[in-house]
Backbone as a ProteinNet text record, in pm:
[ID]
protein_1_A
[PRIMARY]
MHRLSAKRLFFRTKKHRSPDGLPTDICLFTILSVPRATKTKSLPHKQLAVLLIKRKSDTYGEQWALPGGFSKESETLDECAYRELKEETNIDRDVHIEQLKTYYKPGRDPRGWIPSVAYVSLVHEDLLKHAQAADDASDAQLFPVEEAFALNLAFDHREILTDALQRVREKMLQTNIAKAFLPERFTLSELLQVIETVVPSFKVNDRGNFERRLLATTRRQGILEAAVDDSGQPVYSTEYSNSPAKLYRFSDFIPTAMIY
[TERTIARY]
2986.7	2944	3085.5	3082.2	3199.2	3168.9	3245.1	3186	3271.3	3237.5	3340.3	3406.8	3498.3	3562.7	3482.3	3491.3	3440.2	3500.6	3617.7	3719.1	3661.6	3659.4	3618.2	3440.9	3398.9	3215.4	3210.7	3325.1	3297	3329.5	3418.6	3477.5	3375.4	3267	3184.4	3087.5	3045.8	2931.8	2954.4	3078.1	3096.7	3135.6	3143.7	3150.4	3035.3	2927.7	2819.1	2680	2669.8	2565.1	2454.6	2322.6	2266	2267.8	2291.8	2349.2	2221.3	2087.6	1984.6	1936	1962.7	1906.4	1727.2	1687.5	1564.9	1461.6	1331.9	1259	1126	1059.8	914.3	814.6	693.4	555.4	500.4	395	327.1	147.3	86.6	-63.8	-152.8	-166.5	-202.5	-381.7	-472.3	-591.4	-656	-764	-857	-990.9	-1052	-1279.1	-1274.9	-1305.4	-1350.2	-1508.6	-1524.8	-1671.4	-1753.2	-1841.8	-1909.6	-2051.4	-2078.6	-2210.4	-2330.4	-2438.6	-2561.6	-2653.1	-2713.7	-2791.8	-2961.5	-2935.7	-3059.8	-3144.3	-3245	-3290.8	-3300.9	-3292.6	-3247	-3089.1	-3052.1	-2958.4	-2913.9	-2788.2	-2756.4	-2625.8	-2574.2	-2420.8	-2405.4	-2261.9	-2207.7	-2179.8	-2178.3	-2161.7	-2014.8	-1979.3	-1839.8	-1792.9	-1669.9	-1573.7	-1439.3	-1420.1	-1270.7	-1197.9	-1066.1	-977.1	-848.8	-767.3	-639.1	-553.3	-428.4	-335.6	-251.9	-293.8	-193.4	-92.3	36.1	67.1	100.5	135.6	166.7	294.7	349.6	494.7	560.6	660.4	745.6	859.5	898.4	1015.2	1017.3	1116.5	1112.8	1051.4	1064.4	982.3	863.9	749.5	632.3	605.4	638.9	615.2	486.8	422.6	282.8	196.7	223.7	147.1	96.4	-39.1	-57.9	51.1	72.2	150.3	106.3	172.8	157.5	284.7	266.8	353.8	480.2	618	712.9	874.9	983.3	1122.6	1221	1300	1439.2	1455.5	1526.3	1556.8	1701.3	1718.8	1903.1	1938.4	2120.9	2184.5	2166.4	2134.4	2142.9	1995.2	1904.1	1777.7	1715.6	1648.1	1556.2	1439.6	1372	1286.2	1143.5	1112.1	1011.5	1037.2	1165.5	1169	1193.7	1222.2	1174.2	1030.7	984.8	805.9	774	783.5	760.8	786.8	906.3	979.5	916.6	846.3	793.5	640	630.7	474.2	493.3	536.6	564.1	592.1	667.3	722.5	636.5	511.3	394.7	275.3	256.1	130.9	176.3	293.4	286.7	250	234.9	183.1	320	350.1	427.6	421.2	293	295.1	261.4	232	221.6	87.2	97.7	-2.6	-32.3	-116	-127.5	-62.4	56.6	130.8	184.7	194.4	230.6	314.4	364.8	418.7	345.7	301.5	240.2	316.6	415.6	481.2	628	679.5	762.9	750.9	763.3	702.4	856.2	876	1002.5	1021	887.2	857.2	929.4	999.8	1097	1035.2	1067.2	1013.5	948.6	897.1	819.2	889.6	997.7	1057.9	1160.9	1109.7	1165.5	1354.1	1361.1	1489.8	1567.8	1524.8	1609.8	1570.5	1625.7	1584.7	1577.2	1448.3	1439.6	1309.3	1331.3	1221.2	1193.7	1055	992.3	935.7	932.6	846.4	758.4	622.5	511.3	446.9	384.2	340	195.1	123.7	5	-36.8	-97	-109.9	-278.7	-312.9	-468.5	-451.7	-525.9	-489.1	-635	-626.5	-796	-788	-881.4	-896.7	-845.5	-860	-841.7	-663.1	-599.7	-445.4	-412.2	-488.3	-451.5	-492.9	-492.6	-571.4	-485.6	-351.2	-217.5	-117.9	-181.5	-141	-50.2	54.7	138.6	231.5	269.9	356.9	509.5	545.3	720.7	759.6	899.2	991.2	985.2	999.4	962.7	791.8	720.1	564.7	529.3	453.8	391	242.9	203.3	62.2	57.7	-56.6	-81.1	-220.8	-331.7	-465	-523.4	-619.4	-687.8	-833.1	-780.7	-890.2	-1005.3	-1137.9	-1194.5	-1129.2	-1143.4	-1067.7	-1105.3	-1247.8	-1302.5	-1242.9	-1223.2	-1149.2	-996.9	-946.8	-822.6	-804.2	-844.2	-856.3	-903.3	-960.5	-984.9	-853.8	-798.8	-649.1	-547.5	-448.7	-356.9	-241.9	-240.3	-129.6	-23.2	105	211.5	297.7	400.5	490.9	355.9	385.2	286.6	170.9	155.3	87.6	-62.6	-118.6	-228.5	-259.1	-172.5	-115.9	-123.2	-37.4	-23.4	-150.2	-211.7	-333.7	-442	-455.1	-535.1	-517.4	-381.5	-325.6	-349.7	-316.2	-368.9	-470.6	-581.2	-709.4	-758.6	-707.9	-779.5	-720.9	-618.6	-554.2	-609.2	-642.5	-711.6	-838.7	-941.8	-1087.3	-1081.3	-970.4	-980.5	-934.7	-828.7	-842	-942.4	-976.3	-1111.9	-1228.1	-1225.6	-1321.8	-1255	-1120.9	-1052.4	-989.9	-1007.8	-874	-972.5	-914.9	-977.4	-908	-872.2	-834.2	-930.6	-1021.5	-1131.6	-1110.5	-1056.5	-1015.1	-918.5	-852.9	-769.7	-874.1	-1016.3	-1042.7	-1148.4	-1170.6	-1272.3	-1232.3	-1308.2	-1239.2	-1223.5	-1151.9	-1137.2	-1257.4	-1369.9	-1514.1	-1605.6	-1683.2	-1770.9	-1879.5	-1988.6	-2103.4	-2135.9	-2196.5	-2169.7	-2217.8	-2336.6	-2355.1	-2223.5	-2153.4	-2024.1	-1932	-1911.1	-1804.8	-1869	-2010.5	-2066.5	-2042.4	-2058.1	-2064.7	-1922.7	-1776.3	-1646	-1648.1	-1698.5	-1696	-1768	-1877.3	-1931.4	-1875.6	-1806.5	-1753.7	-1630.8	-1558.3	-1402.2	-1466.2	-1555.8	-1616.2	-1755.2	-1762.1	-1918.7	-1993.2	-1940.6	-2021	-2110.5	-2001.9	-2054.4	-2172.7	-2305.6	-2448.1	-2516.3	-2565	-2621.9	-2783.2	-2838.6	-2986.4	-3063.2	-2988.3	-3054.3	-2952.4	-2955.8	-2832	-2867.6	-3007.2	-2966	-2905	-2905.4	-2828.3	-2679.7	-2616.1	-2494.4	-2465	-2515.5	-2500.7	-2470.7	-2552.8	-2561.4	-2430.9	-2386.7	-2290.3	-2132.5	-2129.9	-2013.4	-1992.1	-2103.3	-2090.6	-2059.2	-2173	-2209.6	-2146.4	-2121.3	-2082	-1922.3	-1887.7	-1718.1	-1613	-1645.2	-1501	-1484.3	-1585.2	-1574.1	-1572.5	-1628.5	-1630.6	-1496.4	-1475.8	-1334.4	-1321.1	-1374.3	-1310.8	-1306.4	-1458.6	-1519.3	-1527.4	-1500.7	-1551.4	-1674.3	-1755.5	-1811.6	-1738.1	-1755.6	-1691.6	-1763.4	-1695.7	-1756.5	-1669.8	-1755.4	-1718.5	-1612.1	-1574.3	-1488.4	-1557.4	-1679.2	-1782.6	-1771.8	-1742.7	-1764.4	-1912.4	-2000.2	-2108.4	-2110.6	-2150.2	-2178.9	-2182.2	-2131.5	-2123.2	-2204.7	-2294.6	-2368.3	-2344.9	-2399.6	-2424.2	-2512.4	-2523.3	-2667.4	-2603.4	-2474.8	-2425.8	-2485.3	-2493.2	-2592.3	-2715	-2795.3	-2901	-2949	-3129.7	-3167.2	-3209.5	-3153.5	-3208.9	-3040.4	-3017.8	-2882.6	-2852.7	-2717.4	-2668.8	-2500	-2528.5	-2412.2	-2248.6	-2157.8	-2026.1	-1941.4	-1869.9	-1776.1	-1657.1	-1549.3	-1409.9	-1346.8	-1232.7	-1156.6	-1061.9	-1093.3	-1008.3	-854.2	-768.9	-645.8	-636.6	-763.7	-771.8	-782.5	-664.8	-647.3	-732.1	-782.8	-933.5	-817.4	-851.9	-803	-907.5	-996.1	-1087.5	-1157.5	-1273.3	-1347.5	-1415.6	-1416	-1461.9	-1625.6	-1631.4	-1817.1	-1865.3
-125.6	-275.2	-382.9	-432.2	-532.4	-667.3	-690.6	-823.6	-954.2	-1043.9	-1193.1	-1214.7	-1268.7	-1305.4	-1465.3	-1487.5	-1614.3	-1743.1	-1718.4	-1818	-1837.6	-1726.6	-1780.1	-1801.2	-1763.4	-1804.5	-1936.5	-2003.3	-2128.1	-2183.5	-2150.5	-2216.8	-2234.8	-2091.3	-2096.1	-2182.7	-2201.8	-2270.6	-2418	-2504	-2629.7	-2631.5	-2572.6	-2574.5	-2567.7	-2496.4	-2469.7	-2523	-2628.3	-2675.1	-2799.7	-2794.2	-2896.9	-3047	-3182	-3291.2	-3333.5	-3333.7	-3395.2	-3300.6	-3170.2	-3071.7	-3047.7	-2908.9	-2890.9	-2967.8	-3016.5	-3100.2	-2996	-3070.9	-2993.2	-3079.4	-3034.1	-3112	-3018.3	-3145.9	-3101.2	-3144.2	-3043.3	-3085.4	-3074.2	-3185.4	-3200.9	-3206	-3095.2	-3124.5	-3189.2	-3241	-3261.8	-3280.9	-3273.3	-3289.7	-3442.3	-3499.6	-3625.2	-3653.9	-3698.2	-3683.5	-3848	-3877.8	-3978.2	-3972.2	-4062.2	-4042.4	-4062.1	-4003	-4008.5	-4121.5	-4170	-4259.3	-4240.8	-4179.2	-4090.5	-4136.9	-4118.2	-4187.9	-4089.6	-3956.2	-3842.2	-3751.3	-3714.4	-3651	-3543.4	-3537.4	-3475.7	-3451.6	-3366.5	-3339.7	-3456.5	-3486.6	-3599.8	-3564.2	-3652.5	-3574.4	-3533.4	-3431.8	-3402.2	-3392.7	-3461.2	-3445.2	-3354.4	-3272	-3223.6	-3319.6	-3353.5	-3494.9	-3468.2	-3500.8	-3508.2	-3575.9	-3562.4	-3734.4	-3740.1	-3857.5	-3908.7	-3989.1	-4013.8	-4155.5	-4222.1	-4367.2	-4421.4	-4424.3	-4390.2	-4390.7	-4521.8	-4557.4	-4664.5	-4686.9	-4579.6	-4529.2	-4564.6	-4529.5	-4544.2	-4460.7	-4318.3	-4211.9	-4190.8	-4189	-4208.1	-4332.8	-4439.1	-4555.7	-4594.7	-4613.7	-4684.9	-4574.9	-4423.9	-4338.2	-4260.4	-4196.4	-4094.6	-3985.8	-3939.5	-3809.2	-3730.6	-3610	-3537	-3578.7	-3624.2	-3629.7	-3539.5	-3552.6	-3488.9	-3560.4	-3467.2	-3488.7	-3424.3	-3471	-3379.4	-3324.5	-3182.7	-3153.6	-3183.5	-3161.5	-3238.1	-3101.7	-3103.7	-2980.6	-2909.9	-2987.7	-2950.5	-2893.5	-2850.1	-2828.6	-2730.5	-2662	-2540.4	-2607.7	-2515.5	-2600.4	-2626.8	-2496.6	-2562.1	-2668.5	-2670.2	-2831.9	-2934.2	-2899.8	-3029.7	-3081.5	-2998.8	-3017.9	-3073.3	-3009.4	-3068.8	-3232.8	-3239.3	-3391.9	-3467.6	-3418.8	-3508.9	-3536.3	-3438.4	-3444.9	-3536.2	-3528.4	-3631.9	-3761.9	-3815.6	-3930	-4010.1	-3914.5	-3947.2	-3972.4	-3898.1	-3919.2	-3971.9	-3953.4	-4000.4	-3864.5	-3761.7	-3630.1	-3612.2	-3574.8	-3525.3	-3361.1	-3322.7	-3194.1	-3091.8	-2984	-2843.5	-2849.5	-2848.8	-2846.4	-2723.3	-2681.6	-2562.4	-2595.2	-2528	-2559.7	-2422.6	-2393.7	-2299.5	-2286.8	-2178.4	-2203.4	-2156	-2264.5	-2205.6	-2137.2	-2191.8	-2098.8	-2231.6	-2162.3	-2276.5	-2300.1	-2411	-2445.7	-2522.3	-2445.8	-2452.2	-2478.2	-2531.4	-2539.1	-2624.1	-2567.2	-2692.4	-2812.4	-2904.4	-3084.1	-3085.9	-3017.9	-3059.3	-3205.4	-3230.6	-3361.1	-3435.8	-3568.2	-3641.1	-3665.2	-3633.7	-3659	-3569.6	-3428.3	-3322.4	-3203.4	-3057.3	-2971.8	-2940.6	-3003.3	-2978.2	-2905.7	-2780.6	-2725.1	-2765.2	-2731.2	-2783.7	-2679.7	-2673.5	-2570	-2653.5	-2629	-2672.9	-2613.5	-2666	-2649.9	-2668.9	-2629.2	-2653.9	-2660.5	-2782.7	-2819.4	-2847.2	-2808.4	-2817.8	-2948.2	-3046.5	-3119.6	-3181.2	-3172.9	-3266	-3401.1	-3474	-3606.3	-3685.3	-3653.9	-3744.2	-3747	-3642.2	-3701.8	-3750.7	-3797.3	-3869.1	-4029.7	-4092.9	-4226.6	-4324.2	-4295.7	-4324.6	-4345.3	-4261.9	-4206.6	-4338.8	-4323.2	-4454.2	-4378.6	-4480.3	-4472.8	-4466.9	-4380.6	-4398.2	-4488.1	-4482.1	-4583.6	-4588.8	-4419.7	-4449.8	-4437.5	-4530	-4509.6	-4631.3	-4653.3	-4817.7	-4818.9	-4694.5	-4675.6	-4530.4	-4527.5	-4371.6	-4357.9	-4279.4	-4241.5	-4114.3	-4107.2	-3969.6	-4009.5	-3911.6	-3920.5	-3841.2	-3773.7	-3661.2	-3587.1	-3478.9	-3378.2	-3397.8	-3463.1	-3461.5	-3588.9	-3667.9	-3806.4	-3770.7	-3701.8	-3671.5	-3599.4	-3519.8	-3465.8	-3560.3	-3653.3	-3748.1	-3832.4	-3833.2	-3920.9	-3872.8	-3963	-3911	-3889.4	-3789.7	-3739.7	-3740.9	-3773.9	-3748.1	-3627.1	-3600.8	-3454.9	-3375	-3252.8	-3144.6	-3134.8	-3243.5	-3224.1	-3223.6	-3203.8	-3145.2	-2990.6	-2936.4	-2813.9	-2772.2	-2794.5	-2786.2	-2781.8	-2892.1	-2970.2	-2818.3	-2764.6	-2679.8	-2545.3	-2500.6	-2371.7	-2382.6	-2518.3	-2517.8	-2472.7	-2571.8	-2560.3	-2429.1	-2377.3	-2209	-2067.5	-2130.9	-2081.4	-2096	-2239	-2282.8	-2206.4	-2207.3	-2161.2	-1991.6	-1928.6	-1800.7	-1759.6	-1871.5	-1789.6	-1841	-1960.4	-2013.1	-1869.9	-1797.7	-1706.1	-1548.6	-1525.7	-1460.9	-1444.8	-1542.2	-1577	-1700.2	-1752.7	-1836.3	-1943	-1998.3	-2129.9	-2270.1	-2226.7	-2315.2	-2353	-2322.3	-2381.3	-2521.1	-2500.2	-2654.5	-2768.7	-2769.4	-2869.4	-2906.9	-2788.3	-2847	-2874.3	-2900.9	-2946.1	-2810.4	-2774.3	-2689.1	-2580.3	-2667.7	-2608.5	-2680.3	-2607.9	-2611.3	-2521.2	-2600.4	-2498	-2427.9	-2364.2	-2243.1	-2301.7	-2436.7	-2534	-2604.6	-2663	-2695.6	-2619.7	-2510.5	-2417	-2359.2	-2363.6	-2331.1	-2461.8	-2571	-2685.7	-2681.4	-2684	-2684.6	-2568.8	-2466.6	-2346.5	-2411.9	-2422.4	-2461.4	-2577.8	-2716.6	-2822.1	-2772.3	-2667.2	-2621.8	-2534.9	-2430.5	-2328.9	-2378.2	-2481	-2517.5	-2396.7	-2287.2	-2200.8	-2091.1	-2135.8	-2030.7	-2076.4	-2008.9	-2076.9	-1984.3	-2012.5	-1932.9	-1950	-1871.1	-1875.2	-1859.1	-1766.8	-1713.8	-1749	-1850.2	-1889	-1794.4	-1778.2	-1644.3	-1490.2	-1486.1	-1376.7	-1368.7	-1531.2	-1553.5	-1526.4	-1597.9	-1572.8	-1447.1	-1377.7	-1171.7	-1129	-1171.3	-1123.2	-1123.2	-1254.9	-1327.8	-1281.6	-1279.3	-1218.5	-1048.5	-1017.1	-873.6	-711.8	-772.7	-652.5	-625.8	-551.5	-479.6	-514.9	-531.5	-607.3	-752.1	-829.8	-950.3	-936.6	-890.3	-884.4	-943	-1047.4	-1095.9	-1214.4	-1249.5	-1367.7	-1493.8	-1499.4	-1643	-1573.6	-1646.3	-1656.7	-1750.1	-1740.8	-1834.2	-1922.2	-2065.1	-2129.1	-2158	-2175.5	-2135.1	-2276.2	-2300.4	-2405.7	-2349.8	-2422.7	-2359.1	-2277.4	-2264.9	-2130.4	-2038.6	-2045.4	-1913.8	-1919.3	-2019.9	-2042	-2088.4	-2031.5	-2098.9	-2203.3	-2292.8	-2450.5	-2485.2	-2598	-2602.3	-2760	-2803.6	-2919.5	-3007.4	-3142.6	-3187.3	-3295.5	-3333.2	-3439	-3446.8	-3339.7	-3341.1	-3283.4	-3210.9	-3210.6	-3218.7	-3242.3	-3273.8	-3120.8	-3000.9	-2888.6	-2843.2	-2822.9	-2779.1	-2672.6	-2657.6	-2574.4	-2516.9	-2362.6	-2303.6	-2338.6	-2356.5	-2383.9	-2249.5	-2270	-2094.5	-2182.8	-2115.2	-2152.9	-2019.1	-2033	-1917.1	-1820.9	-1741.9	-1645.8	-1623.7	-1557.6	-1506.1	-1391.3	-1336.6	-1224.9	-1277.4	-1209.2	-1192.9	-1141	-1151.5	-1055.7	-1016.1	-891.8	-805.8	-824.1	-850.6	-837.1	-986.4	-998.9	-1111.4	-1115.9	-1243.1	-1247.9	-1323.2	-1405.4	-1480.3	-1394.7
-6595.2	-6562.2	-6537.6	-6488.4	-6457	-6508.1	-6635.5	-6724.9	-6650.7	-6643.9	-6629.4	-6705.6	-6730.5	-6850.3	-6882.7	-7023.2	-7082	-6984.1	-6982.1	-6902.8	-6797.1	-6675.9	-6530.5	-6543.3	-6603.8	-6648.7	-6687.4	-6764	-6776.9	-6664	-6628.6	-6467.2	-6358.5	-6362.9	-6263.5	-6300.1	-6409	-6475.3	-6451.3	-6465	-6447.7	-6260.3	-6198.8	-6045	-5965.5	-6033.1	-5954.9	-6086	-6039.6	-6177.1	-6104	-6191.6	-6079.5	-6139.5	-6087.8	-6111.5	-6233	-6215.9	-6269.8	-6379.7	-6346.5	-6434.9	-6354.5	-6417.9	-6344.6	-6405.4	-6295	-6346	-6443.9	-6517.4	-6537.6	-6521.2	-6459.6	-6463.2	-6520	-6610	-6731.4	-6668.1	-6684.1	-6677.7	-6775.3	-6815.7	-6950.1	-6944.9	-7007.8	-7007.3	-7089.3	-7159.4	-7296.2	-7240.8	-7298.3	-7287.7	-7372.6	-7281.1	-7321.6	-7363.6	-7511.8	-7541.3	-7474.5	-7435.7	-7427.4	-7491	-7580.5	-7642.4	-7573.8	-7570.5	-7502.4	-7569.6	-7483.2	-7529	-7552.6	-7698.4	-7689.1	-7850.7	-7850.7	-7988.9	-8093.1	-8060.4	-8157.7	-8145.8	-8251.3	-8256.1	-8130.6	-8050.3	-7971.8	-7926.8	-7887.5	-7857.9	-7737.9	-7749	-7677.5	-7508.9	-7408.7	-7263.9	-7275.4	-7211.4	-7251.4	-7083.5	-7061.7	-6910.1	-6943.7	-6865.8	-6846.2	-6797.5	-6820.2	-6793.8	-6760.2	-6718.6	-6741.5	-6698.2	-6766.7	-6750.7	-6655.3	-6609.8	-6471.8	-6521.7	-6457.1	-6477.1	-6366.1	-6380.9	-6220.3	-6219.3	-6097.6	-6097.9	-6093	-6080	-6037.6	-5983.6	-5969	-5871.2	-5723.4	-5663.1	-5517.5	-5457.3	-5506.9	-5460.4	-5503.1	-5399.7	-5447.7	-5539.4	-5511.7	-5589.9	-5621.6	-5708.9	-5787	-5695.2	-5715.5	-5664.1	-5798.1	-5781.2	-5949.3	-5957.8	-6067	-6057.2	-6183.3	-6190.2	-6346.7	-6402.2	-6569.5	-6626.1	-6618.4	-6643.9	-6631.5	-6599.8	-6593.4	-6581.5	-6593.7	-6553.5	-6559.2	-6697.8	-6717.1	-6836.1	-6854.2	-6984	-7033.6	-7016.5	-7006.4	-7022.9	-7187	-7267.8	-7385.8	-7446.3	-7368.1	-7418.2	-7302.2	-7357.7	-7238.4	-7198.6	-7081.2	-7001.5	-7129.4	-7220	-7299.4	-7370.9	-7418.2	-7515.5	-7387.1	-7279.6	-7212	-7170.6	-7130.2	-7115.1	-7280.5	-7376.6	-7505.5	-7531.1	-7492.1	-7515.2	-7417.5	-7277.2	-7173.4	-7245.6	-7247.7	-7337.5	-7444.5	-7548.2	-7672.4	-7634.9	-7506	-7461	-7378.8	-7316.9	-7230	-7326.7	-7461	-7527.9	-7661.3	-7748.7	-7851.4	-7953	-7907.2	-7995.6	-8041.9	-8135.5	-8222.1	-8321.4	-8268.1	-8375.6	-8231.2	-8295	-8206.3	-8079.5	-8008.8	-7899	-7865.2	-7763.6	-7698.7	-7532.1	-7518.1	-7414.2	-7336.6	-7200.2	-7147.3	-7033.7	-6987.9	-6853	-6746.4	-6629.7	-6510.8	-6433.3	-6343.5	-6220.9	-6170.7	-6094.3	-6025.3	-5917.7	-5879.9	-5746.3	-5670	-5548.7	-5503.7	-5346.2	-5266.1	-5108.9	-5096.7	-4939.5	-4923.6	-4867.1	-4901.3	-4874.8	-4969.7	-5074.8	-5176.2	-5230.9	-5214.7	-5280.4	-5193.4	-5153.8	-5046.4	-5101.8	-5256.8	-5273.4	-5225.3	-5207.7	-5136.4	-5231.9	-5202.7	-5257.3	-5426.7	-5484.6	-5633.9	-5635.7	-5719.8	-5769.1	-5873.7	-5924.6	-6053.7	-6130.1	-6250	-6303.4	-6385.4	-6371.6	-6385.5	-6515.3	-6654.1	-6748.1	-6763.9	-6868	-6850	-7028.9	-7084.5	-7187.3	-7218.8	-7317	-7393.2	-7501.1	-7509.8	-7627.1	-7664	-7764.8	-7837.9	-7793.7	-7738.2	-7730.6	-7831.3	-7973	-8080.5	-8081.6	-8005.3	-8038.4	-7917.8	-7831.4	-7734.2	-7758.5	-7830.4	-7840.4	-7830.9	-7837.5	-7859.2	-7733.8	-7614.5	-7489	-7446.6	-7368.2	-7280.9	-7208.5	-7128.3	-7011.7	-7044.9	-6986.9	-7023.2	-6951	-6994.7	-6885	-6768.6	-6713.3	-6545.2	-6492	-6554.4	-6537.6	-6545.3	-6477.7	-6519	-6572.7	-6583.5	-6650.2	-6666.9	-6783.9	-6804.2	-6830.4	-6750.4	-6762.7	-6792.5	-6853.7	-6833	-6726.5	-6641.8	-6529.6	-6526.4	-6515.5	-6480.3	-6395.4	-6413.4	-6297.1	-6172.4	-6162.3	-6005.1	-5953.3	-6006.9	-5971.7	-5947.4	-6008.8	-5983.1	-5869.4	-5845	-5714.4	-5590	-5585.3	-5529.8	-5492.3	-5590	-5530.8	-5479.5	-5421.1	-5302.2	-5447	-5485.8	-5576.7	-5509.2	-5568.8	-5542.2	-5540.5	-5453	-5454.9	-5382.3	-5507.8	-5470.4	-5594.7	-5678.8	-5778.2	-5770.5	-5638.8	-5659.4	-5634.7	-5564.6	-5585.7	-5734.4	-5825.9	-5917.5	-6014.3	-5989.5	-6037	-6026.5	-5901.7	-5895.9	-5944.7	-5950.6	-5996.9	-6167.1	-6193.2	-6373.3	-6395.5	-6321.4	-6360.5	-6312.5	-6241.6	-6238.3	-6353.6	-6391.4	-6500.3	-6641.4	-6659.4	-6762.5	-6753.9	-6608.3	-6627.8	-6696.1	-6628.3	-6620.8	-6787.6	-6840	-6985.2	-7093.1	-7055.4	-7134.6	-7139.7	-7078.9	-7046.9	-7135.1	-7169.6	-7196	-7312.8	-7337.5	-7471.7	-7537.1	-7671.3	-7757.2	-7747.6	-7641.4	-7595.8	-7617.3	-7622.9	-7659.4	-7781.4	-7862	-7976.9	-7973.5	-7886.4	-7876.1	-7788.5	-7779.1	-7762.5	-7864.7	-7984.1	-8073.4	-8191.7	-8304.3	-8442.8	-8503.6	-8610.2	-8700	-8712	-8799	-8793.3	-8674.9	-8633.7	-8539.4	-8523.4	-8424.3	-8422.9	-8297.7	-8291.9	-8167.1	-8059.1	-8030.1	-7951.2	-7903.4	-8000.9	-7949.1	-7872	-7903.5	-7854.1	-7709.3	-7695	-7570	-7503.5	-7532.7	-7452.1	-7379	-7477.6	-7416.6	-7345.2	-7300.9	-7200.2	-7087	-7132.7	-6978.6	-6922.7	-7012.8	-6948.6	-6896.2	-6913.8	-6847.6	-6748.4	-6761	-6632.9	-6591.8	-6491.5	-6506.3	-6427.1	-6387.3	-6334.4	-6454.8	-6546.8	-6683.8	-6744.3	-6698.6	-6770.3	-6838	-6978.1	-7063.2	-7047.9	-7000.9	-7041.3	-7152.9	-7243.7	-7383.4	-7499.2	-7551.4	-7649.8	-7710.5	-7774.3	-7920.6	-7845.2	-7692.9	-7666.1	-7684.6	-7617.3	-7650	-7806.8	-7900	-8002.4	-8059	-8020.8	-8070.7	-7989.5	-7873.2	-7784.3	-7842.7	-7908.3	-7946.4	-8088.8	-8182.4	-8327.4	-8305.9	-8279.7	-8303.2	-8233.1	-8094.3	-8011.3	-8070	-8060.9	-8146.6	-8077.8	-7934.7	-7880.8	-7892.7	-7958.8	-7991.9	-8138.7	-8201.8	-8321	-8419.4	-8484.1	-8528.9	-8496.1	-8365.5	-8297.3	-8383.3	-8432.6	-8512.7	-8616.4	-8745.5	-8887.1	-8935.4	-9011.2	-9079.9	-9190.2	-9151.8	-9249.3	-9373.9	-9454.1	-9599.2	-9678.2	-9780.3	-9901.9	-10011.3	-10087.2	-10207.9	-10300.2	-10304.6	-10367.8	-10257.5	-10159.7	-10074.8	-9995.8	-10013.2	-9934.8	-9800.1	-9706	-9516.2	-9554.3	-9439.7	-9450	-9330.3	-9340	-9207.9	-9171.9	-9067.5	-9029.8	-8945.2	-8960.5	-8897.7	-8824.9	-8771.8	-8716.3	-8594.1	-8503.3	-8385.5	-8388.2	-8495.6	-8454.7	-8604.6	-8601.6	-8710.7	-8833.1	-8723	-8840.3	-8829.4	-8944.1	-8981	-8921.4	-8880	-8762.5	-8848	-8869.4	-8932.6	-8856.8	-8938.1	-8893	-8859.9	-8790.9	-8760.7	-8712.3	-8752.5	-8749.7	-8650	-8575.5	-8523.6	-8642.1	-8624.8	-8686.7	-8611.7	-8671.6	-8594.9	-8524.5	-8543.5	-8456.8	-8307.9	-8205.3	-8074.6	-7962.6	-7869	-7842.9	-7707.1	-7682	-7574.3	-7476	-7431	-7342.1	-7318.6	-7173	-7198.4	-7340.3	-7424.6	-7530.8	-7535.2	-7413	-7405	-7301
[MASK]
++++++++++++++++++++++++++++++++++++++++++++++++++++++++++++++++++++++++++++++++++++++++++++++++++++++++++++++++++++++++++++++++++++++++++++++++++++++++++++++++++++++++++++++++++++++++++++++++++++++++++++++++++++++++++++++++++++++++++++++++++++++++++++++++++++

């Protein structure tokens, strides 16, 4: 195999380069909790929401868009995505983020031929209390997904949002990503509510059967484990119910088939 010399490779890299870097767009999902006006204890109402920023540039000015930006020469695309996420949300810890796909349809950006690599991020609502717009945006807000789709989003961000939502719904039923929206210890009712919020078509008619399938069937065993106190005894909660509900936590087991 013919190898280019380091000198020639350096020369070609300097000659053929992107002036602004390759951009990333981030589709950040969270689940918002709205307390119910009831006299009895109950789970809060849940809404799947996405973070949008209002642009203040000449390109799609004052339109809502997904957060993102151009990568720097000194960083990878993953590092760019994490940096943009931190700038828009003030999150400086590890959260679920994964690459979705590359978008490069001709005409997607009026500034020229500019592909973008989209990412999906799942963040617990408690980490988004101090989200704020970066310098290139005039506002940053969380929108219920249905409301976001009703907006005239900039660029091809409606397409990205559509693809990202499909990815999250598929993985919600195939992996343990529900833990991104849950506290470390949770009840099975809280877990089920997260699944149904992300995947509205997922309905459980028999709660007892859901519990048996999740905890007893061979291919799902080990995904969850009972939360215990310092003495090794199971822990229960009455936060959302008058009757004590057993608390669980996700283990480190990675499922290879549908888990719910």
